[in-house]
C-alpha positions, -999 to +999 in steps of 0.1 A: +168+759+304+167+788+321+131+792+317+125+756+330+145+762+362+126+799+368+095+776+366+103+752+387+119+771+412+082+794+413+063+757+416+055+753+454+056+716+448+092+719+439+104+737+464+085+709+490+100+681+473+134+699+477+131+696+514+134+656+506+167+666+487+179+687+512+179+654+538+196+632+513+224+652+510+227+662+544+223+624+549+247+618+521+273+639+538+270+624+567+280+587+553+305+602+533+322+616+567+322+583+582+337+561+553+368+591+552+368+588+589+370+548+588+395+547+563+420+576+571+420+557+607+428+522+592+452+536+567+473+543+594+469+510+609+494+486+592+483+445+587+504+418+606+516+400+577+531+436+558+509+423+527+497+450+500+468+455+486+480+445+453+498+417+466+466+403+483+445+409+452+468+392+429+464+360+457+428+362+456+422+361+423+451+334+415+431+312+442+398+317+422+413+311+389+413+340+376+451+344+372+443+361+342+433+394+353+456+426+358+453+444+389+464+483+379+474+506+397+454+541+388+455+579+409+434+595+433+419+585+461+390+558+470+391+552+425+394+512+431+373+499+411+364+463+390+366+468+352+339+442+341+345+456+304+380+450+303+383+424+329+405+439+355+408+454+386+416+494+392+433+504+426+442+535+437+481+546+449+476+543+487+456+507+481+477+490+458+509+499+475+498+503+513+502+479+539+475+486+556+440+469+573+423+496+550+444+486+524+434+448+518+399+455+528+392+476+497+413+452+477+393+425+488+363+444+484+370+446+445+378+409+441+345+398+454+333+417+424+353+401+401+347+368+422+307+381+412+315+384+376+337+352+373+306+334+391+277+346+375+260+363+398+228+374+391+227+410+407+259+421+392+250+407+356+218+423+362+233+455+366+263+457+343+235+446+314+210+478+326+235+503+327+230+516+290+195+514+295+197+535+327+215+563+306+192+564+279+163+563+302+175+596+321+184+616+291+152+608+275+130+609+308+145+644+316+136+657+281+095+644+283+095+659+317+103+693+305+083+691+271+054+682+295+057+704+323+064+737+301+042+729+273+013+714+295+013+678+288+015+655+319+012+624+299+043+631+286+056+640+320+047+612+334+056+590+308+098+607+314+091+601+351+087+564+342+117+564+324+137+580+351+127+550+375+154+527+358+179+550+378+163+543+411+160+505+398+198+505+393+202+520+427+184+494+441+197+468+420+233+479+435+229+474+469+232+439+472+261+436+448+281+460+471+269+444+499+277+405+486+311+419+476+320+432+506+309+399+524+328+381+499+357+401+507+358+396+542+352+361+548+386+356+526+402+380+551+385+365+580+399+323+563+435+338+563+447+372+563+438+390+593+437+385+629+403+396+651+412+429+657+423+435+623+391+421+607+368+442+629+388+474+615+385+463+576+347+454+585+345+493+600+360+502+563+336+486+543+304+486+563+309+524+559+314+528+523+283+503+519+265+532+539+274+554+511+249+534+484+225+537+506+226+570+509+233+573+473+198+553+467+181+572+492+191+607+470+176+591+441+146+584+458+142+623+474+148+633+435+124+611+417+098+619+449+106+656+442+096+652+403+064+629+410+055+656+433+061+688+408+040+666+381+014+656+403+011+695+415+013+708+381-021+686+373-039+700+398-031+734+395-047+732+362 
């Protein structure tokens, strides 16, 4: 890996591609700052019902035919997620016990994922199916790229690049899954749980969160563009 790193750093096409990666990194930092700011703000604002995130999640799941699904408390901040393998919702401490607008927004979003799975929402089913394929493609892709570039086999490098496109496919399919989960969660909150002002706050939190997934997709695209430039450039240099 040391030789490969030196080879890449000495490649001018790699350095050009790194500019795009740096731009993506700063965009990701901006998005992370937005979600942190929105979450920190509305974590301090209590909802008028005095309801916790766990209580909201329980009510939403029960009302959508998922009374069998547990709502667990987990450590960490913003570590909330729906686990489709074990069919449960994990909420971080602040969301599980919190009575804030942010707590309800995040809990509703995770319930949105549970509803997607319960209703066989096609994008989330596709995403869950391709996860193991993406993991294998990413691993094999890097190996093929290293072999192709170091030993001068451009076709092998291109095969590795094609394999790594599965990661971009995963990121792209994630976008509608996340947007739809927020849409479902916000619709439920608007219908019976939040006032107009509270709804605006919840929407702000989830909109900022959605932007982080856009940033992740952009970062993956920038990384793949750098790999593309390196492989294409290595062909020109021969």
